[in-house]
C-alpha positions as CSV (number, residue, x, y, z in Angstrom):
1,M,24.9,-48.4,-16.4
2,A,27.0,-45.2,-17.0
3,L,27.9,-45.0,-13.3
4,R,29.3,-48.6,-13.1
5,A,32.9,-48.7,-12.2
6,E,34.0,-50.2,-15.6
7,Q,32.1,-47.5,-17.5
8,L,33.7,-44.7,-15.4
9,R,37.1,-46.3,-16.0
10,V,36.6,-46.4,-19.8
11,S,35.2,-42.9,-20.0
12,G,37.8,-41.3,-17.9
13,K,35.1,-39.3,-16.2
14,S,34.5,-39.1,-12.4
15,R,31.2,-40.2,-10.9
16,A,30.3,-36.6,-10.3
17,E,31.1,-35.6,-13.9
18,T,29.1,-38.5,-15.3
19,A,26.1,-37.8,-13.0
20,S,26.2,-34.1,-14.2
21,I,26.0,-35.3,-17.9
22,L,23.2,-37.7,-17.1
23,D,21.3,-34.9,-15.3
24,A,21.7,-32.6,-18.3
25,L,20.4,-35.4,-20.6
26,E,17.5,-36.0,-18.3
27,A,16.6,-32.3,-18.3
28,I,16.1,-32.3,-22.1
29,A,14.8,-35.9,-22.5
30,E,11.2,-36.5,-23.5
31,P,9.4,-39.1,-21.5
32,V,7.9,-42.0,-23.5
33,F,4.8,-43.9,-22.5
34,V,5.2,-47.5,-23.5
35,A,1.7,-48.4,-24.6
36,F,2.8,-51.5,-26.5
37,Q,5.5,-54.1,-25.9
38,Y,6.8,-55.9,-28.9
39,R,8.5,-58.9,-27.4
40,P,10.7,-60.8,-27.9
41,L,12.6,-58.9,-30.5
42,S,16.2,-59.3,-29.6
43,P,18.4,-62.3,-28.8
44,D,19.1,-60.5,-25.5
45,A,15.9,-60.0,-23.5
46,N,17.5,-57.0,-21.8
47,D,17.5,-55.1,-25.1
48,D,13.8,-55.5,-25.6
49,M,13.1,-52.5,-23.4
50,V,15.2,-50.3,-25.7
51,F,13.0,-51.4,-28.6
52,D,9.9,-50.7,-26.5
53,V,11.0,-47.1,-25.9
54,A,12.3,-46.5,-29.5
55,I,9.1,-47.9,-31.1
56,N,6.6,-46.2,-28.8
57,G,8.6,-42.9,-28.9
58,S,8.7,-42.9,-32.8
59,A,12.5,-42.8,-32.8
60,G,14.3,-42.8,-36.1
61,A,17.4,-44.7,-34.7
62,I,18.8,-46.7,-31.9
63,V,22.4,-45.6,-31.0
64,T,24.4,-48.4,-29.4
65,N,27.7,-50.2,-29.5
66,N,25.8,-53.5,-29.5
67,T,24.5,-53.3,-33.1
68,K,24.3,-57.0,-33.7
69,H,21.4,-57.6,-31.3
70,F,19.4,-54.7,-32.8
71,R,19.8,-54.9,-36.6
72,E,17.3,-57.6,-37.6
73,A,14.4,-56.4,-35.5
74,A,15.1,-52.7,-36.2
75,E,14.6,-53.3,-39.9
76,R,11.0,-54.5,-39.2
77,F,10.3,-51.1,-37.6
78,N,12.3,-49.0,-40.0
79,L,14.8,-48.0,-37.3
80,D,18.4,-47.2,-38.1
81,V,21.0,-48.8,-35.8
82,L,24.0,-46.7,-35.3
83,T,27.1,-46.6,-33.2
84,L,27.9,-43.2,-31.6
85,A,30.6,-42.7,-34.2
86,G,28.1,-43.5,-37.0
87,L,25.6,-41.0,-35.5
88,F,28.3,-38.3,-35.5
89,S,29.3,-39.2,-39.0
90,K,25.6,-38.9,-40.2
91,I,25.3,-35.5,-38.4
92,R,28.4,-34.2,-40.1
93,R,27.2,-35.3,-43.6
94,R,24.0,-33.3,-43.1
95,R,25.8,-30.0,-42.6
């Protein structure tokens, strides 16, 4: 998704810059084995895979700009749903 033309346009980053950022994230990411699928959870079926990874990976939060599709189901699994700005705000408060 991040390499789609509309995302590159919004970010102001080149395809190469974005690919470098994704490579750096992949280098530190921890793979998650999806042992259980809890479906359907979201009004948007495409969002269910995000829940699968978050729940199976014992995440504490889902960070997205699409908070409305995640809030209700996230409460069932004790997950916070934050925008990127909300995540940064939470990190700043902890300092």
